[in-house]
C-alpha positions in Angstrom: 0.0 0.0 0.0 1.4 3.4 -1.0 1.4 5.9 1.8 2.8 9.3 1.4 2.3 12.9 2.5 2.3 15.5 -0.2 1.6 19.2 0.0 2.0 22.3 -2.1 2.7 25.9 -1.3 3.5 29.1 -3.1 6.7 31.0 -2.5 7.1 34.0 -4.7 6.6 33.0 -8.3 7.3 29.3 -7.5 5.1 26.3 -6.5 7.0 24.2 -4.0 5.8 20.6 -3.7 6.8 18.6 -0.6 6.6 14.9 -0.5 7.5 12.3 2.2 7.1 8.6 2.0 8.6 5.4 3.3 11.1 5.5 0.4 12.4 9.0 1.1 11.5 12.6 0.6 11.4 15.1 -2.3 11.1 18.9 -2.8 10.0 19.9 -6.3 10.2 23.5 -7.4 8.0 24.5 -10.4 8.2 26.1 -13.0 12.0 25.9 -12.5 11.8 22.1 -12.8 14.2 21.5 -9.9 13.9 18.4 -7.7 15.8 17.6 -4.5 15.2 14.1 -3.2 16.6 11.0 -1.5 14.8 8.4 -3.5 18.0 6.8 -4.9 19.6 6.2 -1.5 21.4 9.5 -1.1 20.4 13.2 -1.1 20.8 14.9 -4.5 19.4 17.6 -6.7 18.2 17.5 -10.3 18.1 20.7 -12.3 16.0 19.1 -15.1 13.7 16.1 -15.3 16.2 13.7 -16.8 19.3 15.7 -15.8 22.4 14.7 -13.9 22.1 14.1 -10.2 24.3 16.4 -8.1 25.0 14.9 -4.6 24.3 17.3 -1.7 25.3 17.1 1.9 21.9 18.1 3.4 20.3 14.9 4.6 17.2 16.2 6.5 14.0 17.2 4.7 13.3 20.2 7.0 16.8 21.6 6.6 16.6 21.3 2.8 13.2 22.9 2.8 14.4 25.8 4.9 17.4 26.4 2.6 15.0 26.4 -0.5 12.6 28.8 1.3 15.4 31.2 2.2 17.0 31.0 -1.2 13.8 32.0 -2.9 13.0 34.8 -0.4 16.5 36.2 -0.7 17.0 36.0 -4.4 13.5 36.1 -5.8 14.8 34.2 -8.9 16.5 30.8 -8.3 20.2 30.9 -8.9 21.0 27.2 -9.6 24.7 27.4 -8.8 24.1 29.3 -5.6 21.4 26.9 -4.5 23.7 24.0 -5.1 26.4 25.7 -3.0 23.9 26.3 -0.2 22.9 22.6 -0.1 26.5 21.3 -0.1 
């Protein structure tokens, strides 16, 4: 049986989807098409749907979400390189 917890909220011009399940967690930022997740056994970020996975050091969902929130509030537009640095 599939059990997960998914929610959506608006931050600036972005829709941020949050998902937790027994397999891991994910944060999806649209329309930027960015996904941060742990579904492949380690925390990583995708900058495009089929793009390369960049490993990140942030392991905890709440910490990653706070970094994403602060990044959007501070920069208004997502700077992918800067976001990756913040998650390392």
